[in-house]
C-alpha positions, 0 to 999 in steps of 0.5 A, a space after each residue: 792926384 797932385 798935378 804940376 805944370 813947369 815952363 822956364 819960368 814957373 812952376 805950377 802944383 795942383 793940389 788942396 793949396 795950389 802952389 806957384 813959383 817964381 823958377 827965375 826969382 825963387 829957384 829953391 821955391 821958397 814962396 808960394 806967389 799963387 795967391 799973389 798971382 792968380 792971373 798967372 795961376 789961372 794960365 797955368 791951370 788952363 795950360 794943365 787942363 789943355 795937356 791932361 785933355 790930349 792924355 788918355 789915361 791907362 791903368 797902371 800894371 800889377 807888379 810883384 816885387 821881391 823882399 829885395 827889389 
């Protein structure tokens, strides 16, 4: 699954090709800095991994929607 972490300045998206954006300099997320800032990418990945370690996995409820919903 795709995961992401955002703080005051950075937005990190964990995908098959990681994405890292400097929201201060690039608020429209046009320039992926993942390859040019590997240390920042690694720091965001560590933070996301730490957050996930503290979470409890739960199964989703089976929900039936009507045609209108």
